[in-house]
C-alpha positions in Angstrom: 36.4 21.3 -59.4 33.7 18.7 -59.8 32.7 18.0 -63.4 29.1 18.1 -64.6 28.0 15.2 -66.8 25.5 16.6 -69.3 22.7 15.0 -71.3 24.4 14.3 -74.6 23.0 15.2 -78.1 23.1 11.8 -79.9 22.1 13.4 -83.2 22.0 17.0 -84.6 18.3 17.2 -84.3 17.9 15.7 -80.8 16.4 18.0 -78.2 15.6 15.6 -75.4 15.9 11.9 -74.5 15.0 9.4 -71.8 17.6 8.3 -69.2 16.9 4.6 -69.3 19.5 3.2 -67.0 22.5 4.1 -64.8 25.3 1.5 -65.1 27.3 3.2 -62.3 26.2 3.9 -58.8 26.9 7.0 -56.6 30.3 6.7 -55.0 31.6 4.3 -57.6 34.9 4.9 -59.4 34.7 5.9 -63.1 37.4 5.7 -65.7 37.6 7.5 -69.0 35.7 5.4 -71.6 33.6 3.5 -69.0 29.9 3.2 -70.0 28.0 4.9 -67.3 24.4 5.2 -68.6 22.0 4.3 -71.4 20.0 7.0 -73.2 16.9 6.3 -75.2 15.7 8.4 -78.1 12.6 7.8 -80.2 14.6 5.5 -82.5 17.5 3.9 -80.6 19.2 3.2 -77.3 22.7 4.6 -76.9 25.5 4.2 -74.4 27.0 7.2 -72.6 30.8 7.0 -71.9 32.7 8.9 -69.3 35.3 11.3 -70.7 37.0 11.9 -67.3 38.2 9.9 -64.4 36.9 10.3 -60.9 34.1 9.2 -58.6 30.4 9.5 -59.4 29.5 11.9 -56.7 25.8 12.6 -57.5 23.2 11.3 -59.8 21.0 14.3 -60.5 18.6 12.7 -62.9 17.4 9.2 -61.8 17.1 6.3 -64.3 13.7 6.0 -65.9 13.3 9.8 -66.3 11.8 10.8 -69.6 12.2 13.9 -71.8 15.5 15.1 -70.3 16.7 18.1 -72.2 20.0 18.0 -74.1 22.8 19.6 -72.1 20.9 19.3 -68.8 23.1 18.1 -65.9 22.4 14.5 -65.2 25.2 13.7 -62.8 28.3 15.2 -61.1 31.8 13.6 -61.2 34.3 14.4 -58.4 37.9 14.4 -59.6 40.8 12.6 -58.1 41.4 13.9 -54.5 38.2 15.9 -54.4 35.7 15.6 -51.6 32.9 13.5 -52.9 30.3 14.6 -50.4 31.1 18.3 -51.0 30.8 17.7 -54.8 27.4 16.0 -54.2 26.1 18.8 -52.0 27.4 21.4 -54.4 25.4 19.7 -57.2 22.2 19.9 -55.1 22.8 23.6 -54.4 23.6 24.4 -58.0 20.5 22.6 -59.1 18.0 24.4 -56.9 18.1 28.0 -58.3 18.0 26.8 -61.9 14.8 24.9 -61.4 12.3 27.8 -61.5 13.9 29.3 -64.6 14.4 26.3 -66.9 13.0 23.0 -65.7 9.3 23.9 -65.7 9.2 24.9 -69.4 11.1 21.8 -70.4 8.9 19.6 -68.3 5.7 21.1 -69.7 7.0 21.0 -73.3 8.1 17.4 -73.1 5.2 16.1 -71.1 2.3 18.3 -72.4 -0.7 16.2 -71.4 -2.9 14.8 -74.1 -6.3 16.5 -74.4 -7.8 13.4 -72.7 -6.2 14.5 -69.4 -7.4 18.1 -69.6 -10.5 19.3 -67.9 -13.5 20.3 -70.1 -13.1 23.9 -69.0 -9.5 24.0 -70.2 -10.4 22.6 -73.6 -13.5 24.7 -74.1 -11.9 27.8 -75.5 -9.8 25.8 -78.1 -12.8 23.6 -79.0 -15.0 26.7 -79.5 -12.2 28.2 -81.7 -12.1 25.1 -83.9 -15.9 25.2 -84.4 -15.7 28.8 -85.7 -17.3 29.0 -89.1 -14.8 31.5 -90.4 -12.0 29.7 -92.3 -9.7 32.7 -92.8 -8.6 35.7 -90.8 -7.7 39.3 -91.9 -4.1 39.9 -92.8 -1.6 40.8 -90.2 2.1 41.7 -90.2 4.5 38.8 -89.7 6.2 38.3 -86.3 9.6 39.9 -85.8 12.3 39.2 -83.3 10.2 36.5 -81.6 7.3 38.8 -80.7 4.1 38.5 -82.6 1.6 41.3 -82.6 -2.0 40.3 -81.9 -5.2 41.9 -80.7 -4.2 41.1 -77.1 -0.7 42.6 -77.5 2.4 40.5 -77.6 3.0 36.8 -78.0 6.0 35.5 -76.1 7.8 32.4 -77.4 11.0 30.4 -76.9 13.8 30.6 -79.5 13.2 27.1 -80.7 9.5 27.7 -81.1 10.3 30.8 -83.2 12.6 28.8 -85.5 10.1 25.9 -85.9 7.3 28.4 -86.6 9.3 30.2 -89.2 10.3 27.0 -91.0 6.6 25.8 -91.0 5.2 29.2 -92.0 3.1 29.4 -88.8 2.1 32.8 -87.2 2.9 32.5 -83.5 0.1 34.9 -82.6 -2.3 32.2 -83.6 -0.7 29.5 -81.4 -1.9 28.8 -77.9 1.1 28.8 -75.5 1.3 26.2 -72.8 4.7 27.3 -71.4 5.1 29.5 -68.3 2.8 32.6 -68.4 1.4 31.4 -71.7 4.7 31.3 -73.5 4.7 29.4 -76.9 7.1 26.5 -76.8 8.2 24.0 -79.4 5.5 21.4 -78.5 2.8 24.1 -79.2 4.3 24.7 -82.7 4.4 21.0 -83.4 0.7 20.7 -82.4 -0.1 23.7 -84.6 1.3 21.9 -87.6 -1.3 19.2 -86.9 -4.0 21.9 -86.6 -4.2 21.7 -82.8 -4.0 24.5 -80.3 -4.8 27.3 -82.8 -6.6 30.4 -81.5 -9.8 31.5 -83.0 -9.6 32.8 -86.6 -9.8 36.6 -86.6 -7.2 37.0 -83.9 -4.3 37.0 -86.5 -3.6 35.8 -90.0 -1.0 33.5 -91.4 2.4 35.0 -91.9 3.0 36.7 -95.3 4.0 34.2 -97.9 3.0 31.2 -95.8 0.2 30.3 -98.2 -3.4 29.3 -97.3 -3.9 28.1 -93.7 -4.8 24.5 -93.1 -8.2 23.5 -91.7 -7.9 22.7 -88.0 -8.0 19.0 -87.1 -10.6 17.6 -84.7 -9.7 17.9 -81.1 -9.2 14.7 -78.9 -12.4 15.6 -77.0 -14.4 15.9 -80.3 -13.0 12.5 -81.5 -13.8 10.8 -78.3 -17.3 12.2 -78.3 -18.1 10.1 -81.4 -17.5 6.8 -79.6 -19.3 5.3 -76.6 -17.3 5.5 -73.3 -15.7 2.1 -72.6 -15.9 1.0 -76.2 -12.1 1.6 -76.7 -8.8 1.5 -74.9 -6.7 4.7 -74.8 -3.0 4.1 -75.6 -0.9 7.2 -75.2 1.6 7.9 -78.1 5.2 7.1 -77.4 8.1 9.1 -78.8 8.5 7.1 -81.9 4.9 7.4 -83.0 4.9 11.2 -82.3 8.1 11.6 -84.4 6.6 9.6 -87.2 3.4 11.6 -87.2 5.2 15.0 -87.1 7.8 14.2 -89.7 5.4 12.6 -92.2 2.8 15.3 -91.7 5.5 17.9 -92.3 6.7 16.0 -95.4 3.2 15.7 -97.0 2.5 19.4 -96.3 5.8 20.9 -97.5 6.9 18.5 -100.3 5.2 18.8 -103.7 5.1 15.1 -104.7 4.3 13.2 -107.9 4.3 9.5 -108.5 5.5 7.3 -111.3 4.4 3.6 -111.6 6.0 0.9 -113.7 5.7 -2.9 -114.1 8.9 -4.8 -114.1 9.4 -8.4 -115.4 11.4 -10.1 -112.7 11.5 -13.6 -114.3 15.3 -13.5 -114.8 15.8 -12.1 -111.3 13.9 -14.9 -109.6 15.8 -17.5 -111.6 19.2 -15.9 -110.8 18.3 -15.6 -107.1 17.5 -19.3 -106.8 20.7 -20.2 -108.6 22.9 -17.9 -106.5 21.4 -19.0 -103.2 21.8 -22.7 -104.2 25.5 -22.0 -104.8 26.1 -20.1 -101.6 29.1 -21.6 -99.6 28.3 -23.2 -96.3 29.8 -21.9 -93.0 31.2 -24.0 -90.1 27.6 -24.3 -88.8 26.4 -25.7 -92.0 24.3 -22.6 -92.9 24.8 -20.7 -96.1 27.0 -17.6 -95.8 24.2 -15.5 -97.4 20.7 -15.8 -98.7 19.6 -13.2 -101.2 16.1 -11.7 -101.2 14.3 -9.9 -103.9 14.7 -6.7 -101.8 18.5 -7.1 -102.0 18.3 -6.9 -105.8 15.9 -3.9 -105.5 18.4 -2.0 -103.2 21.3 -2.7 -105.6 19.3 -1.7 -108.7 18.1 1.6 -107.2 21.7 2.4 -106.0 23.1 1.8 -109.5 20.2 3.7 -111.1 21.0 6.7 -109.0 24.6 6.5 -110.2 23.4 6.4 -113.9 21.0 9.3 -113.3 23.1 11.5 -111.0 20.8 14.5 -111.4 18.2 12.5 -109.4 20.6 11.6 -106.6 20.0 15.0 -104.9 18.6 16.7 -101.8 16.7 20.0 -101.8 17.8 22.8 -99.6 16.7 26.5 -99.8 20.2 27.6 -100.6 21.0 25.1 -103.3 20.9 21.5 -104.4 23.0 18.8 -102.7 24.2 16.4 -105.4 25.4 13.2 -103.7 28.4 11.2 -104.9 27.2 7.9 -103.4 23.9 6.0 -103.2 23.0 5.7 -99.6 19.8 3.7 -99.6 17.4 3.6 -96.6 15.2 0.6 -96.2 12.0 0.7 -94.2 11.9 -1.8 -91.3 8.7 -2.4 -89.4 9.0 -2.2 -85.6 6.4 -2.8 -82.9 4.4 0.5 -82.9 6.3 2.2 -85.7 9.1 1.9 -88.3 12.7 3.0 -88.9 14.7 3.3 -92.0 18.3 2.1 -91.6 20.7 3.1 -94.3 23.0 1.0 -96.4 25.8 3.5 -97.2 27.5 3.4 -100.6 25.2 0.6 -101.7 26.4 1.0 -105.3 29.8 -0.3 -104.2 28.6 -3.4 -102.4 27.9 -6.9 -103.8 24.5 -8.4 -103.6 25.7 -10.7 -100.8 27.2 -7.7 -99.0 23.9 -5.8 -99.2 22.1 -8.9 -97.9 24.4 -9.4 -94.9 24.4 -5.6 -94.1 20.6 -5.5 -94.3 20.2 -8.5 -92.0 22.5 -6.9 -89.4 20.9 -3.4 -89.6 17.3 -4.9 -89.4 18.3 -6.9 -86.3 19.8 -4.0 -84.5 16.9 -1.7 -85.6 14.4 -4.0 -83.9 16.6 -4.1 -80.8 16.8 -0.2 -81.0 20.6 -0.4 -81.1 21.2 1.7 -84.2 23.5 4.7 -84.0 22.0 8.0 -85.4 24.2 8.0 -88.5 22.8 4.6 -89.4 19.3 5.8 -89.8 19.6 9.6 -90.5 20.3 11.1 -93.9 20.4 8.8 -97.0 19.9 9.8 -100.6 16.8 7.6 -101.4 14.8 4.9 -99.8 13.0 1.6 -100.5 9.7 0.6 -98.9 8.7 -3.0 -99.8 5.3 -4.4 -98.9 5.4 -7.2 -101.4 5.8 -9.8 -98.6 2.2 -8.8 -97.5 0.8 -9.4 -100.9 0.4 -5.7 -101.7 0.3 -5.2 -105.5 1.2 -1.5 -105.6 1.1 1.6 -103.3 2.7 5.0 -102.9 5.2 5.8 -100.1 5.8 9.1 -98.4 9.2 10.7 -99.1 11.6 10.9 -96.0 13.2 14.4 -96.1 15.8 15.5 -97.0 15.7 12.7 -99.6 14.1 13.5 -102.9 12.8 10.0 -103.9 11.4 6.8 -102.4 10.6 3.6 -104.2 7.5 1.6 -103.2 7.8 -2.1 -104.2 4.8 -4.4 -104.5 4.6 -8.2 -104.7 5.9 -10.2 -107.6 3.1 -12.2 -109.1 2.3 -14.1 -112.3 0.3 -12.0 -114.7 -0.8 -12.4 -118.3 1.2 -10.3 -120.7 1.4 -9.9 -124.5 4.6 -10.8 -126.2 5.0 -11.0 -130.0 1.2 -11.0 -130.3 0.8 -13.9 -127.8 -0.6 -13.9 -124.3 1.9 -15.5 -122.0 2.5 -15.7 -118.3 5.2 -13.5 -116.7 6.4 -12.7 -113.2 5.6 -9.0 -112.8 6.4 -6.6 -109.9 4.9 -3.1 -109.8 7.0 -0.3 -108.4 6.0 3.3 -107.7 8.6 6.1 -107.4 7.6 9.1 -105.3 9.5 12.3 -106.3 10.0 15.7 -104.7 9.1 18.0 -107.6 11.3 20.8 -106.2 14.4 18.8 -107.0 13.3 16.0 -109.4 11.1 17.0 -112.4 8.8 14.5 -114.2 11.2 13.6 -117.1 14.1 13.1 -114.6 12.0 10.9 -112.4 11.0 8.9 -115.5 14.6 8.5 -116.4 15.4 7.2 -112.9 12.6 4.6 -112.8 13.5 3.5 -116.3 17.1 3.0 -115.3 15.8 0.9 -112.4 13.6 -1.2 -114.6 16.5 -2.0 -117.0 18.7 -3.2 -114.1 16.0 -5.2 -112.2 14.9 -7.0 -115.4 18.6 -7.8 -116.2 20.2 -8.7 -112.9 23.4 -9.8 -114.6 24.1 -6.1 -115.2 24.4 -5.6 -111.4 27.4 -7.9 -111.1 29.6 -6.6 -113.9 
């Protein structure tokens, strides 16, 4: 029988992706292990390998198609000796009946038009709801078994939407559904997290235990009304920007965060860095085999500090704490239109030159969107360094499921007092953001103090 080639899940959280390019044509022979297509997610471009041998009988999803659901049939492979034309026609026949049931919802969910493409009549009910002066609604029973009771009866929703709503503490009866027959789908819940698409207050209340409801955000039409037509260019959000917005909004709303700031004297570090770089061996091309940056020292110091304070090297989960054995440090890398945080695994075991070379490789592949999911997902803590932009100090948003992130400012000469004398010193301010569910104030102070000791005495990182 012909084999269906499915849209692969490139990470545990992936729900859809873009089919960027087919590397094989219909009628072309395929061997196991051949790269047949390229799939784009919001963060990376991945290659899809064939797992069977045969002939590519039919390409069901053409290249350039966006928001293809995981496990959707993207092509059909005819086995050895099978009729290629029959397999291709069978794929078309099999595809037809499935379309009314599944494809429309996925298409609407993935490509829900921005409010700018909606008619004023379609936006009016939601806009009127957001202008309602009543901030809260009377209590109502929480939804059960995926059906929410409301004044109008029942609210139908997809299984994924129910799970997302439960995790976010959102009452589905207050969410405006855009799926078939008004069904609430995942995209509607994501919009609800941002305060969009909520029904008028009074129709239903937040689920029991969900806490106070958030004030609804301004709609796109309300925002545009503040600016003269033609005075701006509209740039639709791509997948990366939407993911960043959703994840960081969820992080700031669900993570109780506190901040600890400390000044570090990096005079010894800058001197050691210059000496180490000057002594770096030259390769065949005459270039040094490594070139350490201040950030390399920061990564190493944070990794070792987490080993010294293992109680802070944790991730919060509802069932219990994950205490990590290694320090997997994510490092924020700016990309056109967004950012990504590639991870240096077991950073505490690497030399400074090893960290430097690993970071250079990860950053280059991140900008080319060639990272694999395990190279940017997970991690036990992160570093965000804006010192190269002259930023003195700032706070960074924690990247769940991590419990901490270190924001690093620029190193600059400042006047300090030593032994009663005012002297110049090279000072760098750092701020540690902590998830208070898993890291208490005293524990966070221990961690940033351990970092300070290491960064101010770099010789301790090489022994």
